[in-house]
Backbone of each chain as ProteinMPNN parsed JSONL, in Angstrom:
{"seq_chain_A": "MSIQVKFFASLRESLGQSETTVEQASTVTEVWDLATQSATPPNNLLVAVNLDYANMQSQVNDGDEVAFFPPVTGG", "coords_chain_A": {"N_chain_A": [[0.85, -0.91, 0.015], [0.615, 2.227, -1.0], [0.503, 5.815, -0.354], [0.068, 8.746, -1.135], [1.367, 11.989, -0.275], [0.844, 15.316, 0.428], [1.671, 18.658, 1.057], [1.216, 22.06, 1.881], [1.538, 25.891, 0.961], [2.161, 27.873, 3.974], [1.728, 25.834, 5.768], [3.568, 23.852, 4.409], [6.167, 25.157, 5.216], [6.428, 25.234, 7.687], [5.867, 22.364, 9.157], [8.141, 21.554, 7.369], [8.526, 20.023, 5.345], [7.473, 18.761, 1.592], [6.25, 16.222, 0.071], [5.573, 13.744, 1.293], [5.237, 9.417, 1.528], [3.037, 7.702, 2.982], [2.446, 4.367, 3.951], [0.918, 2.393, 5.364], [-1.904, 3.132, 5.474], [-5.497, 3.816, 7.122], [-7.432, 5.986, 7.221], [-7.962, 9.561, 6.262], [-6.686, 10.646, 8.524], [-5.377, 9.118, 10.035], [-3.055, 8.92, 8.161], [-2.699, 11.415, 8.001], [-1.666, 11.57, 10.909], [1.082, 9.444, 10.691], [2.402, 10.631, 8.421], [3.357, 13.144, 9.92], [4.447, 12.278, 12.24], [2.776, 12.669, 14.072], [2.346, 15.435, 14.881], [0.351, 18.1, 15.934], [-2.408, 18.914, 14.55], [-3.128, 22.016, 13.165], [-6.017, 24.622, 13.6], [-7.508, 25.304, 11.558], [-6.838, 23.204, 9.276], [-7.397, 22.424, 6.321], [-7.916, 19.587, 3.798], [-7.358, 17.321, 1.394], [-8.33, 14.989, -0.586], [-7.433, 13.025, -3.606], [-7.81, 15.049, -5.169], [-9.974, 15.944, -4.246], [-11.825, 17.898, -1.868], [-12.301, 16.949, 1.593], [-12.08, 14.932, 4.321], [-10.507, 14.407, 7.893], [-12.035, 12.316, 8.7], [-12.206, 11.067, 6.806], [-11.899, 7.38, 4.243], [-9.438, 6.227, 2.9], [-7.749, 5.08, 0.546], [-5.571, 2.422, -1.454], [-2.916, 4.069, -3.206], [-4.031, 6.393, -3.56], [-3.841, 9.973, -3.626], [-3.687, 12.348, -0.808], [-3.867, 15.175, 0.377], [-2.422, 18.046, 2.5], [-3.746, 21.516, 3.944], [-3.367, 25.145, 4.345], [-6.372, 27.19, 4.81], [-7.865, 28.268, 1.828], [-6.268, 31.557, 0.156], [-6.991, 32.322, -2.178], [-7.33, 34.798, -5.717]], "CA_chain_A": [[0.217, 0.135, 0.094], [1.192, 3.823, -0.886], [-0.401, 7.028, -0.349], [0.555, 10.256, -1.874], [1.058, 12.607, 0.486], [1.671, 16.395, 0.304], [1.607, 20.194, 1.995], [0.699, 23.273, 0.119], [1.71, 27.103, 1.771], [2.634, 27.913, 5.325], [1.958, 24.267, 6.429], [4.851, 22.691, 3.891], [6.848, 25.502, 5.417], [6.113, 24.526, 9.383], [6.62, 21.483, 8.891], [9.862, 21.555, 6.72], [8.335, 18.766, 4.316], [6.061, 19.279, 0.544], [5.498, 15.01, 0.255], [5.913, 12.331, 1.617], [4.639, 8.778, 0.681], [2.88, 6.889, 4.204], [2.898, 3.102, 3.549], [-0.515, 1.65, 5.667], [-3.242, 3.683, 6.508], [-7.08, 4.04, 6.427], [-7.986, 7.11, 7.386], [-6.551, 10.468, 6.491], [-6.159, 11.295, 10.484], [-3.898, 8.073, 9.888], [-2.037, 9.575, 7.019], [-1.575, 12.971, 9.117], [-0.42, 10.853, 12.098], [2.065, 8.871, 10.214], [3.451, 12.065, 7.381], [3.639, 14.609, 10.616], [4.857, 12.077, 13.046], [1.444, 13.159, 14.594], [2.061, 16.829, 14.852], [-0.587, 18.223, 16.349], [-3.085, 19.697, 13.243], [-3.851, 23.753, 12.796], [-7.359, 24.043, 13.909], [-7.8, 25.279, 10.62], [-6.528, 22.154, 8.673], [-7.549, 21.549, 5.314], [-7.434, 18.253, 2.883], [-8.113, 16.987, -0.05], [-8.564, 13.399, -1.403], [-7.726, 12.262, -4.983], [-8.067, 16.098, -5.648], [-10.977, 16.532, -3.308], [-12.203, 18.25, -0.985], [-12.682, 15.241, 2.244], [-11.597, 15.298, 6.386], [-10.311, 13.934, 8.44], [-12.641, 11.339, 8.807], [-12.343, 9.994, 5.394], [-11.311, 6.485, 4.132], [-8.017, 6.049, 2.224], [-7.305, 3.119, -0.098], [-3.687, 2.737, -2.245], [-2.553, 4.978, -4.488], [-4.825, 8.041, -2.871], [-3.389, 10.983, -2.695], [-4.174, 13.083, 0.152], [-3.512, 16.531, 0.221], [-3.054, 18.995, 3.776], [-2.971, 23.353, 3.219], [-3.845, 25.969, 4.817], [-7.128, 28.304, 4.329], [-6.892, 28.849, 0.941], [-6.595, 33.213, -0.238], [-6.213, 33.183, -3.999], [-8.849, 36.006, -6.285]], "C_chain_A": [[0.825, 0.866, 0.08], [0.898, 4.608, -1.35], [0.371, 8.166, -0.519], [0.448, 11.401, -1.0], [1.535, 14.209, 0.287], [1.367, 17.959, 0.916], [1.81, 20.849, 0.99], [1.116, 24.41, 1.399], [2.476, 26.945, 2.901], [2.65, 26.818, 5.851], [3.471, 23.168, 6.37], [5.393, 23.818, 4.929], [6.949, 24.569, 7.577], [6.26, 23.201, 9.241], [8.007, 20.678, 8.363], [9.585, 20.084, 5.638], [7.299, 19.581, 2.748], [5.547, 18.369, 0.243], [6.457, 14.742, 0.786], [5.277, 10.768, 1.269], [4.105, 7.908, 2.868], [2.657, 5.797, 3.535], [1.643, 2.248, 4.052], [-1.119, 3.026, 6.443], [-5.015, 3.53, 6.05], [-8.362, 4.723, 6.553], [-7.215, 8.717, 6.79], [-6.117, 10.988, 8.249], [-5.16, 10.167, 10.659], [-3.045, 8.431, 9.398], [-1.359, 10.636, 7.8], [-0.482, 12.092, 10.192], [0.9, 10.157, 11.83], [3.217, 10.044, 9.369], [4.001, 12.427, 8.464], [4.051, 13.458, 12.016], [4.252, 12.639, 14.26], [1.928, 14.577, 15.32], [0.239, 16.663, 15.22], [-1.244, 18.692, 15.337], [-3.501, 21.023, 13.227], [-5.865, 23.263, 12.968], [-7.999, 24.247, 12.285], [-7.463, 25.05, 9.159], [-7.758, 22.348, 7.063], [-7.312, 20.119, 4.242], [-8.443, 18.273, 2.153], [-7.297, 15.565, -0.378], [-8.199, 13.265, -2.78], [-8.477, 13.483, -5.389], [-9.743, 17.09, -5.553], [-11.328, 17.091, -2.304], [-12.888, 16.905, -0.296], [-12.295, 15.959, 3.932], [-11.358, 14.625, 6.656], [-10.33, 12.177, 8.898], [-12.094, 9.654, 8.036], [-11.662, 8.813, 5.387], [-10.082, 6.964, 2.836], [-8.22, 4.826, 1.87], [-5.969, 3.515, -0.729], [-4.004, 3.315, -2.712], [-3.586, 6.138, -4.373], [-3.783, 8.763, -2.685], [-4.287, 11.982, -2.103], [-3.687, 14.61, -0.008], [-3.508, 17.432, 2.211], [-2.864, 20.337, 3.358], [-4.139, 23.771, 4.495], [-5.531, 26.762, 4.452], [-6.744, 28.662, 2.965], [-7.51, 30.697, 0.633], [-6.447, 33.171, -1.807], [-7.586, 34.142, -4.376], [-8.463, 37.103, -6.09]], "O_chain_A": [[1.781, 0.83, 0.855], [0.837, 4.666, -2.578], [1.396, 8.346, 0.138], [-0.686, 11.876, -0.948], [2.715, 14.333, -0.041], [0.186, 17.943, 1.263], [2.253, 20.662, -0.143], [1.077, 24.055, 2.577], [3.35, 26.082, 2.974], [3.645, 26.603, 6.543], [4.087, 22.419, 7.129], [4.983, 23.389, 6.008], [7.472, 23.637, 8.188], [7.482, 23.058, 9.215], [8.626, 19.688, 8.753], [10.474, 19.299, 5.306], [6.637, 20.617, 2.816], [4.369, 18.571, -0.052], [7.626, 15.119, 0.87], [4.489, 11.0, 0.352], [4.956, 7.726, 3.739], [2.614, 6.002, 2.322], [1.247, 1.388, 3.264], [-0.88, 3.633, 7.487], [-5.531, 3.227, 4.974], [-9.542, 4.485, 6.295], [-6.007, 8.906, 6.929], [-5.201, 11.66, 8.724], [-4.183, 10.311, 11.394], [-1.985, 8.384, 10.023], [-0.191, 10.816, 8.145], [0.74, 11.977, 10.286], [1.796, 10.256, 12.668], [4.409, 10.236, 9.608], [5.215, 12.224, 8.463], [3.869, 14.078, 13.065], [4.879, 13.014, 15.251], [1.763, 14.597, 16.54], [-0.635, 15.824, 15.005], [-0.323, 19.251, 14.742], [-4.728, 21.015, 13.316], [-6.58, 22.303, 12.681], [-8.845, 23.468, 11.844], [-7.562, 25.816, 8.2], [-8.98, 22.351, 7.212], [-6.126, 19.825, 4.096], [-9.578, 18.741, 2.07], [-6.107, 15.254, -0.393], [-9.254, 13.561, -3.34], [-9.593, 13.339, -5.887], [-10.315, 18.022, -6.119], [-10.893, 16.369, -1.407], [-13.603, 16.075, -0.858], [-12.287, 17.098, 4.399], [-11.708, 13.639, 6.007], [-9.506, 11.316, 9.202], [-11.845, 8.465, 8.233], [-10.795, 8.714, 6.255], [-10.09, 7.951, 2.1], [-8.653, 3.837, 2.462], [-5.393, 4.595, -0.6], [-5.202, 3.486, -2.935], [-3.832, 6.755, -5.409], [-2.892, 8.507, -1.876], [-5.325, 12.412, -2.606], [-2.895, 14.791, -0.933], [-4.475, 17.343, 2.968], [-1.989, 20.564, 2.522], [-5.052, 23.254, 5.138], [-5.604, 26.724, 3.224], [-5.67, 29.209, 2.715], [-8.666, 31.091, 0.791], [-5.81, 33.986, -2.473], [-8.586, 34.26, -3.668], [-9.185, 38.067, -6.346]]}, "seq_chain_B": "MATHILDEDFQPYQWLSEFSQQMPAGRDGAAASFIGTMRDYNDDATVRTMTLEHYPAMTQRYLEQLEKQAKTDWPLNDCLIVHRVGEVFPGEAIVLIGCWSAHRRAALDACNWLIEELKYKAPFWKKEQNQSGERWVESNTDGL", "coords_chain_B": {"N_chain_B": [[-16.956, 27.416, -22.182], [-14.076, 28.08, -20.187], [-11.36, 27.918, -18.579], [-8.117, 29.147, -16.903], [-4.55, 29.211, -16.192], [-2.176, 31.239, -15.009], [1.005, 31.47, -15.482], [2.607, 34.15, -16.117], [1.958, 38.003, -15.86], [-0.998, 38.993, -17.669], [-3.745, 40.846, -19.401], [-6.307, 41.848, -18.648], [-8.78, 42.593, -19.691], [-7.999, 43.038, -22.525], [-8.617, 39.725, -22.837], [-10.9, 39.682, -21.728], [-12.125, 41.118, -24.485], [-11.789, 39.401, -26.35], [-12.46, 37.158, -26.14], [-14.946, 37.542, -25.819], [-15.113, 38.132, -28.909], [-15.344, 36.11, -29.767], [-17.648, 34.548, -29.578], [-20.966, 34.179, -31.312], [-22.484, 36.643, -32.445], [-25.649, 38.273, -31.238], [-25.976, 36.791, -29.276], [-26.202, 37.359, -26.966], [-27.551, 39.868, -24.263], [-26.259, 39.686, -21.96], [-23.446, 41.051, -19.866], [-21.289, 40.09, -17.924], [-18.073, 40.745, -15.634], [-15.39, 40.755, -13.352], [-13.221, 41.669, -12.253], [-9.726, 41.088, -10.019], [-7.439, 43.118, -9.089], [-3.496, 43.124, -7.603], [-2.741, 44.86, -4.322], [-0.847, 47.66, -3.671], [-0.689, 47.634, -0.742], [-1.022, 45.852, 2.056], [-3.47, 45.319, 5.509], [-2.078, 47.475, 6.597], [0.317, 47.64, 5.688], [2.926, 48.211, 3.424], [3.387, 46.573, 0.464], [5.428, 44.766, -1.597], [5.698, 42.446, -3.783], [4.116, 39.712, -4.252], [3.519, 36.666, -4.375], [2.101, 34.01, -5.696], [1.408, 30.84, -4.85], [-0.142, 27.046, -5.887], [-1.956, 24.298, -6.268], [-1.639, 22.717, -8.303], [-2.717, 20.592, -9.799], [-5.316, 19.824, -8.844], [-6.369, 22.756, -8.239], [-6.792, 23.263, -11.327], [-8.609, 21.355, -11.889], [-10.998, 21.735, -10.202], [-11.497, 24.69, -10.831], [-13.065, 24.33, -12.939], [-15.207, 22.669, -12.198], [-16.16, 24.252, -10.758], [-16.886, 26.084, -13.444], [-18.369, 24.6, -13.839], [-21.174, 24.261, -11.872], [-21.879, 26.777, -11.86], [-23.062, 26.806, -14.062], [-24.784, 25.312, -14.361], [-25.836, 26.102, -12.883], [-27.438, 29.124, -13.695], [-28.609, 30.263, -16.262], [-26.591, 30.318, -18.197], [-24.664, 31.542, -20.819], [-21.759, 31.313, -21.472], [-18.773, 31.356, -20.299], [-15.403, 32.241, -17.854], [-12.044, 31.599, -16.545], [-9.693, 32.918, -15.498], [-6.602, 32.669, -13.797], [-3.726, 33.957, -11.974], [-0.771, 32.672, -11.101], [2.25, 32.264, -9.276], [5.022, 35.089, -9.118], [3.793, 37.774, -8.333], [2.848, 41.368, -9.19], [2.322, 44.872, -7.96], [-0.666, 46.144, -9.195], [-0.603, 44.766, -11.194], [-3.077, 41.976, -12.637], [-4.917, 39.851, -10.612], [-7.117, 38.142, -11.02], [-9.792, 37.186, -13.297], [-12.991, 37.241, -13.934], [-15.464, 36.678, -15.89], [-18.577, 36.459, -17.783], [-21.737, 35.128, -19.481], [-24.481, 36.238, -20.312], [-27.811, 35.505, -21.808], [-30.385, 37.853, -20.107], [-29.666, 40.024, -17.497], [-29.779, 39.182, -14.708], [-28.728, 36.42, -14.313], [-25.899, 36.543, -15.294], [-24.652, 38.689, -13.452], [-25.19, 37.191, -10.913], [-24.219, 34.535, -10.683], [-21.552, 35.643, -11.597], [-20.653, 36.723, -9.248], [-20.882, 34.689, -7.358], [-19.259, 32.876, -8.194], [-17.019, 34.754, -8.371], [-16.494, 34.793, -5.01], [-16.806, 31.467, -4.681], [-14.935, 30.878, -5.752], [-12.39, 32.138, -4.176], [-12.529, 31.097, -1.759], [-12.158, 28.911, -2.275], [-11.056, 27.435, -3.616], [-7.642, 26.061, -4.21], [-5.355, 27.876, -3.594], [-2.537, 30.468, -2.869], [-1.442, 33.296, -1.125], [1.374, 34.624, -0.554], [3.46, 37.42, 0.522], [5.991, 40.248, 0.236], [6.618, 42.588, 1.802], [8.487, 45.292, 3.123], [9.842, 44.419, 5.702], [10.038, 41.296, 5.752], [8.504, 38.285, 4.731], [5.326, 36.86, 4.321], [2.283, 35.403, 5.335], [-0.456, 35.065, 3.418], [-3.479, 34.998, 5.731], [-6.012, 34.689, 5.834], [-8.789, 35.677, 3.645], [-11.0, 38.366, 2.794], [-14.278, 38.783, 3.8], [-15.636, 39.154, 1.57], [-15.848, 41.498, 1.437]], "CA_chain_B": [[-16.182, 27.702, -20.78], [-12.727, 28.37, -20.622], [-10.201, 28.052, -17.57], [-6.41, 28.935, -16.885], [-4.227, 29.103, -14.697], [-1.451, 31.828, -15.947], [2.69, 31.968, -14.52], [2.77, 35.853, -15.749], [0.933, 38.979, -15.988], [-1.851, 39.513, -18.755], [-4.626, 41.522, -19.656], [-7.902, 41.259, -18.372], [-9.432, 43.681, -20.52], [-7.808, 41.791, -23.763], [-8.698, 38.701, -22.758], [-12.383, 39.724, -22.143], [-13.007, 41.24, -26.132], [-10.43, 38.344, -27.592], [-13.102, 35.985, -26.057], [-16.065, 37.803, -26.287], [-14.873, 38.246, -30.509], [-15.465, 34.269, -30.537], [-19.511, 34.78, -29.444], [-21.87, 34.451, -31.953], [-23.211, 38.024, -32.379], [-26.869, 38.617, -30.82], [-26.985, 35.75, -28.443], [-25.506, 37.493, -25.383], [-27.597, 40.189, -23.77], [-25.123, 40.816, -21.144], [-22.064, 40.587, -19.834], [-21.195, 40.857, -16.546], [-17.321, 40.594, -15.941], [-14.671, 40.659, -11.745], [-10.904, 41.757, -11.897], [-9.441, 41.425, -8.902], [-5.73, 43.043, -9.391], [-3.149, 43.839, -6.555], [-2.86, 46.421, -3.974], [0.278, 47.726, -3.001], [-0.725, 47.462, 0.595], [-2.258, 45.58, 3.372], [-2.995, 45.646, 6.534], [-1.213, 49.084, 7.127], [1.622, 47.517, 5.152], [3.053, 48.253, 2.277], [3.58, 45.143, 0.061], [6.405, 45.068, -2.636], [4.991, 41.502, -4.806], [3.657, 39.012, -3.7], [3.56, 34.666, -4.684], [0.552, 33.083, -5.903], [0.88, 29.029, -4.935], [-1.392, 26.97, -6.08], [-2.065, 22.867, -5.461], [-2.143, 22.789, -9.889], [-4.184, 19.765, -10.326], [-6.611, 20.361, -8.168], [-6.864, 24.191, -8.896], [-7.263, 23.055, -12.394], [-10.276, 20.519, -11.954], [-11.939, 22.83, -8.868], [-12.209, 25.63, -11.606], [-13.412, 23.602, -14.277], [-15.67, 22.063, -11.388], [-17.237, 25.999, -10.593], [-17.74, 27.006, -14.085], [-19.624, 23.372, -15.12], [-21.944, 23.952, -11.397], [-22.414, 28.164, -12.138], [-23.833, 26.915, -15.495], [-25.831, 24.346, -14.018], [-27.136, 27.792, -11.8], [-27.936, 30.358, -13.833], [-28.802, 30.255, -17.82], [-25.474, 31.097, -18.855], [-24.426, 31.191, -22.165], [-20.348, 31.546, -21.456], [-17.537, 31.555, -18.163], [-13.9, 32.548, -18.751], [-11.543, 32.545, -15.64], [-8.342, 33.444, -15.436], [-6.188, 33.241, -12.222], [-1.819, 34.111, -12.407], [-0.246, 32.199, -10.379], [3.856, 32.976, -9.467], [5.149, 36.421, -8.72], [2.163, 38.95, -9.06], [3.582, 43.034, -8.326], [1.139, 45.755, -7.524], [-0.818, 47.322, -10.274], [-1.007, 43.501, -12.475], [-4.198, 40.654, -12.488], [-4.967, 37.711, -10.185], [-8.199, 37.024, -11.182], [-11.034, 37.509, -13.861], [-13.666, 35.996, -14.172], [-16.133, 36.466, -17.124], [-20.174, 35.592, -17.144], [-22.772, 36.041, -20.921], [-26.51, 35.557, -20.331], [-29.6, 36.146, -22.665], [-30.239, 39.339, -19.397], [-28.316, 40.712, -16.913], [-29.334, 38.382, -13.289], [-28.099, 35.975, -14.364], [-24.478, 36.948, -15.619], [-24.416, 39.284, -12.351], [-24.781, 36.44, -10.003], [-23.169, 33.817, -11.393], [-20.429, 36.541, -11.634], [-20.581, 37.373, -8.246], [-20.915, 33.68, -6.811], [-18.057, 32.447, -8.602], [-15.354, 34.988, -7.158], [-17.002, 34.391, -4.08], [-16.239, 30.2, -4.663], [-13.164, 30.27, -5.799], [-11.749, 32.701, -2.772], [-13.031, 30.622, -0.136], [-12.273, 27.108, -2.216], [-10.278, 27.521, -5.289], [-6.555, 26.23, -3.662], [-4.362, 29.05, -4.135], [-2.188, 30.323, -1.435], [-0.692, 33.918, -0.718], [2.538, 34.939, 0.012], [3.538, 38.681, 0.718], [7.002, 40.705, 0.485], [7.208, 44.117, 2.337], [9.69, 45.505, 3.165], [10.06, 43.513, 6.884], [10.127, 40.109, 4.811], [7.669, 38.077, 3.364], [4.315, 36.516, 5.39], [1.529, 34.437, 4.162], [-1.665, 35.88, 3.661], [-4.15, 33.887, 6.067], [-7.522, 34.627, 5.248], [-9.589, 36.332, 2.47], [-12.181, 39.269, 3.007], [-15.046, 38.364, 4.245], [-17.083, 39.785, 0.999], [-16.099, 43.904, 0.949]], "C_chain_B": [[-15.035, 27.57, -20.78], [-12.31, 28.718, -19.18], [-8.708, 28.391, -17.73], [-6.166, 29.621, -15.922], [-2.825, 29.812, -15.23], [-0.325, 32.018, -14.907], [3.432, 33.144, -15.369], [1.672, 36.57, -16.312], [0.373, 38.6, -17.657], [-2.945, 40.802, -18.183], [-5.726, 41.847, -19.51], [-9.211, 41.293, -19.347], [-9.392, 43.092, -21.786], [-8.737, 41.252, -23.335], [-10.225, 38.862, -22.861], [-12.67, 39.899, -23.489], [-12.805, 40.175, -26.637], [-11.84, 37.594, -27.013], [-14.287, 36.332, -25.971], [-16.135, 37.444, -28.199], [-15.582, 37.021, -31.188], [-16.641, 33.992, -30.307], [-20.104, 34.991, -30.413], [-22.822, 35.836, -31.864], [-24.333, 38.048, -32.989], [-27.369, 37.95, -29.698], [-27.096, 36.24, -27.343], [-26.397, 39.428, -25.442], [-26.821, 40.742, -22.52], [-24.023, 40.474, -20.781], [-21.941, 41.094, -18.623], [-19.537, 39.977, -15.741], [-16.521, 41.025, -14.02], [-13.056, 40.057, -12.75], [-10.271, 42.127, -10.808], [-8.095, 42.041, -9.641], [-5.307, 43.513, -8.155], [-2.576, 44.293, -6.39], [-0.975, 46.564, -3.721], [0.175, 47.934, -1.7], [-1.416, 46.329, 0.956], [-2.065, 45.844, 5.128], [-2.383, 46.784, 6.957], [0.497, 48.787, 6.909], [1.71, 48.217, 4.278], [3.793, 46.874, 1.415], [4.39, 45.71, -1.527], [6.107, 43.371, -3.774], [4.451, 40.673, -3.437], [4.013, 37.245, -4.647], [2.579, 34.237, -4.681], [1.109, 31.095, -5.831], [-0.146, 28.597, -5.432], [-1.188, 25.203, -5.98], [-2.228, 22.513, -7.709], [-2.943, 21.771, -10.279], [-5.555, 19.865, -9.946], [-7.052, 21.769, -8.37], [-7.779, 24.146, -9.928], [-9.434, 22.376, -11.959], [-11.105, 21.884, -10.722], [-12.958, 24.188, -9.882], [-13.135, 25.442, -12.041], [-14.654, 23.453, -13.64], [-16.953, 23.456, -11.272], [-17.727, 26.673, -11.495], [-18.602, 25.542, -14.312], [-21.367, 23.645, -13.582], [-22.294, 25.607, -11.17], [-23.695, 27.801, -13.789], [-25.029, 25.739, -15.043], [-27.702, 25.356, -13.072], [-28.327, 28.272, -12.708], [-27.7, 29.564, -15.412], [-27.609, 30.769, -17.894], [-25.023, 30.632, -20.092], [-22.888, 31.023, -22.807], [-19.878, 31.77, -20.125], [-16.357, 31.462, -19.094], [-13.943, 32.665, -16.842], [-10.651, 32.237, -15.94], [-7.849, 33.786, -14.144], [-4.661, 33.108, -12.485], [-1.279, 33.495, -11.228], [1.197, 32.245, -10.643], [3.808, 34.088, -8.816], [4.613, 37.723, -9.268], [3.162, 40.573, -8.018], [2.254, 44.117, -8.723], [0.593, 46.243, -9.012], [-1.511, 45.29, -11.561], [-2.555, 43.003, -11.197], [-3.702, 40.424, -12.144], [-5.687, 37.162, -10.597], [-9.31, 38.132, -11.876], [-11.276, 36.433, -14.499], [-14.554, 36.28, -15.34], [-17.953, 35.693, -16.74], [-20.852, 35.721, -18.51], [-23.46, 35.358, -20.153], [-27.295, 36.515, -21.561], [-29.996, 37.704, -21.452], [-29.378, 38.993, -18.452], [-28.37, 39.548, -15.382], [-28.919, 37.758, -13.417], [-26.187, 36.357, -14.698], [-24.005, 37.77, -14.097], [-23.878, 37.792, -11.628], [-24.549, 35.415, -10.276], [-21.648, 34.069, -11.141], [-19.386, 36.36, -9.704], [-20.695, 35.784, -7.215], [-19.82, 33.023, -7.28], [-16.621, 33.144, -8.611], [-15.599, 35.004, -5.975], [-16.856, 32.253, -3.702], [-14.799, 30.338, -4.737], [-12.393, 30.9, -4.74], [-11.742, 32.007, -1.747], [-12.651, 29.478, -0.292], [-11.522, 26.834, -2.5], [-8.902, 27.38, -4.467], [-5.494, 26.593, -4.046], [-3.843, 29.534, -2.466], [-1.242, 31.814, -1.388], [0.262, 34.238, -0.364], [3.212, 36.025, -0.587], [5.181, 38.965, 0.878], [7.021, 41.923, 0.914], [8.618, 44.475, 2.645], [10.498, 44.41, 4.617], [10.723, 42.485, 6.876], [9.136, 39.771, 4.293], [6.571, 37.106, 5.271], [3.507, 36.145, 5.02], [0.304, 35.268, 4.626], [-2.892, 34.908, 4.664], [-5.597, 33.35, 5.838], [-7.332, 35.402, 4.345], [-11.082, 37.762, 3.152], [-13.228, 38.682, 3.211], [-16.641, 39.392, 3.369], [-16.849, 41.165, 1.254], [-16.093, 43.726, -0.279]], "O_chain_B": [[-14.711, 26.694, -21.582], [-12.821, 29.68, -18.607], [-8.101, 27.907, -18.685], [-6.813, 30.3, -15.124], [-2.174, 29.049, -15.943], [-0.485, 32.528, -13.798], [4.662, 33.184, -15.382], [0.742, 36.127, -16.986], [1.042, 38.112, -18.568], [-2.989, 41.424, -17.122], [-6.265, 42.247, -20.542], [-10.133, 40.529, -19.635], [-10.421, 42.639, -22.286], [-9.802, 41.865, -23.272], [-10.851, 38.361, -23.795], [-13.412, 39.046, -23.977], [-13.622, 39.805, -27.479], [-12.504, 37.463, -28.042], [-15.033, 35.355, -26.04], [-16.976, 36.705, -28.71], [-16.09, 36.823, -32.292], [-16.96, 32.955, -30.89], [-19.975, 36.165, -30.759], [-23.834, 35.876, -31.164], [-24.58, 37.968, -34.192], [-28.459, 38.107, -29.147], [-27.945, 35.8, -26.568], [-26.064, 40.209, -26.333], [-26.763, 41.917, -22.158], [-23.492, 39.524, -21.356], [-22.322, 42.197, -18.231], [-19.657, 38.825, -15.324], [-17.324, 41.699, -13.375], [-12.42, 39.165, -13.311], [-10.17, 43.317, -10.512], [-7.7, 41.518, -10.683], [-6.082, 44.158, -7.45], [-1.702, 44.641, -7.185], [-0.142, 45.661, -3.638], [1.147, 48.575, -1.301], [-2.317, 45.852, 0.266], [-1.127, 46.292, 5.788], [-2.26, 46.769, 8.182], [1.483, 49.265, 7.469], [0.777, 48.987, 4.047], [4.752, 46.292, 1.922], [4.086, 46.64, -2.274], [6.647, 43.603, -4.856], [4.404, 40.894, -2.227], [4.872, 37.102, -5.517], [2.008, 34.006, -3.615], [1.088, 30.339, -6.802], [-1.127, 29.329, -5.57], [-0.086, 24.867, -5.547], [-3.27, 21.975, -8.084], [-3.858, 21.987, -11.074], [-6.597, 19.96, -10.595], [-8.229, 21.912, -8.703], [-8.934, 24.572, -9.931], [-10.603, 22.748, -11.86], [-11.739, 22.873, -11.091], [-14.137, 24.542, -9.86], [-14.144, 26.104, -11.8], [-15.541, 24.021, -14.277], [-18.139, 23.52, -11.595], [-18.57, 27.551, -11.311], [-19.56, 25.596, -15.083], [-22.492, 23.342, -13.981], [-23.053, 25.795, -10.22], [-24.676, 28.378, -14.259], [-26.084, 25.57, -15.655], [-28.913, 25.394, -12.858], [-29.536, 28.046, -12.65], [-26.933, 28.64, -15.68], [-27.591, 31.958, -17.576], [-25.0, 29.438, -20.391], [-22.62, 30.752, -23.977], [-20.446, 32.237, -19.137], [-16.169, 31.025, -20.23], [-14.759, 33.168, -16.069], [-10.518, 31.265, -16.683], [-8.256, 34.708, -13.437], [-4.301, 32.173, -13.2], [-1.515, 34.141, -10.207], [1.614, 32.268, -11.801], [2.893, 34.336, -8.031], [4.888, 38.427, -10.24], [3.727, 40.727, -6.935], [1.455, 44.016, -9.654], [1.37, 46.668, -9.867], [-2.463, 45.011, -12.289], [-2.924, 43.27, -10.054], [-2.49, 40.363, -12.353], [-5.581, 35.949, -10.783], [-9.654, 39.248, -11.486], [-10.754, 35.49, -15.093], [-13.857, 35.76, -16.211], [-18.357, 34.872, -15.916], [-20.456, 36.805, -18.939], [-23.276, 34.318, -19.521], [-27.29, 37.681, -21.955], [-29.856, 38.768, -22.055], [-28.577, 38.059, -18.423], [-27.313, 39.099, -14.939], [-28.022, 37.812, -12.576], [-25.455, 36.241, -13.716], [-22.929, 37.397, -13.629], [-22.741, 37.322, -11.668], [-25.246, 35.038, -9.334], [-20.788, 33.295, -10.72], [-18.267, 36.082, -9.273], [-20.501, 36.073, -6.034], [-19.328, 32.4, -6.339], [-15.519, 32.615, -8.758], [-14.547, 35.386, -5.463], [-16.825, 31.846, -2.54], [-13.854, 30.013, -4.018], [-11.567, 30.12, -4.268], [-10.984, 32.248, -0.808], [-12.566, 28.709, 0.665], [-10.913, 25.94, -1.912], [-8.653, 28.428, -3.872], [-4.699, 25.933, -4.714], [-4.331, 29.243, -1.374], [-0.071, 31.541, -1.652], [0.109, 34.159, 0.855], [3.586, 35.996, -1.759], [5.811, 38.134, 1.532], [7.682, 42.586, 0.115], [9.651, 43.871, 2.356], [11.546, 43.786, 4.451], [11.729, 42.32, 7.567], [8.596, 40.498, 3.459], [6.863, 36.901, 6.45], [3.542, 36.41, 3.818], [0.079, 35.88, 5.67], [-3.178, 33.879, 4.052], [-6.119, 32.242, 5.718], [-6.244, 35.882, 4.028], [-11.922, 37.533, 4.022], [-13.169, 37.62, 2.591], [-17.691, 39.9, 3.762], [-17.801, 41.945, 1.257], [-16.199, 44.686, -1.042]]}, "name": "protein", "num_of_chains": 2, "seq": "MSIQVKFFASLRESLGQSETTVEQASTVTEVWDLATQSATPPNNLLVAVNLDYANMQSQVNDGDEVAFFPPVTGGMATHILDEDFQPYQWLSEFSQQMPAGRDGAAASFIGTMRDYNDDATVRTMTLEHYPAMTQRYLEQLEKQAKTDWPLNDCLIVHRVGEVFPGEAIVLIGCWSAHRRAALDACNWLIEELKYKAPFWKKEQNQSGERWVESNTDGL"}
């Protein structure tokens, strides 16, 4: 099993990594814990699974891409 | 319908003109547009440049989903979204939204909905560079 994990913007800088791989997880929460060595997630953390918004309880599967990022500020 | 993510300066009025020239003459009775440009100040600080980061695959997909949703919710004849990424300077355009319809209400309401949705959900992030260093913009203004 392999799940690609990405971090963006201020979260990428504070964690000191832009991407990593998680070998075994069934939920987004588990992905976060494994990818960040159980860092405390920010209150305003956003997450996407396979390019769609998801939440920390969302299920993940082999081959998924999970992205974590802060509130968006485009436009 | 069209979405474009550009990594260099663009001229929004030129884009509107060229895009609308491709449309059938006489089809649209209304066109509404929104253009967002970079200010040289924010929270009482002078901003010299700004860097726009994004999540490329999700951004493109999300903007296309927004366009499809707008065309489902309003009787739009056409729609255009253009957004900058990379280094932006004061006065340069950041975002352009254009909506065309038979009557004004659909174009105006869809344009307003699109910019609000984009600002709160499309995965772009601004980092400002000013005289004392740089800082991430933490949130967008609340529809002001």
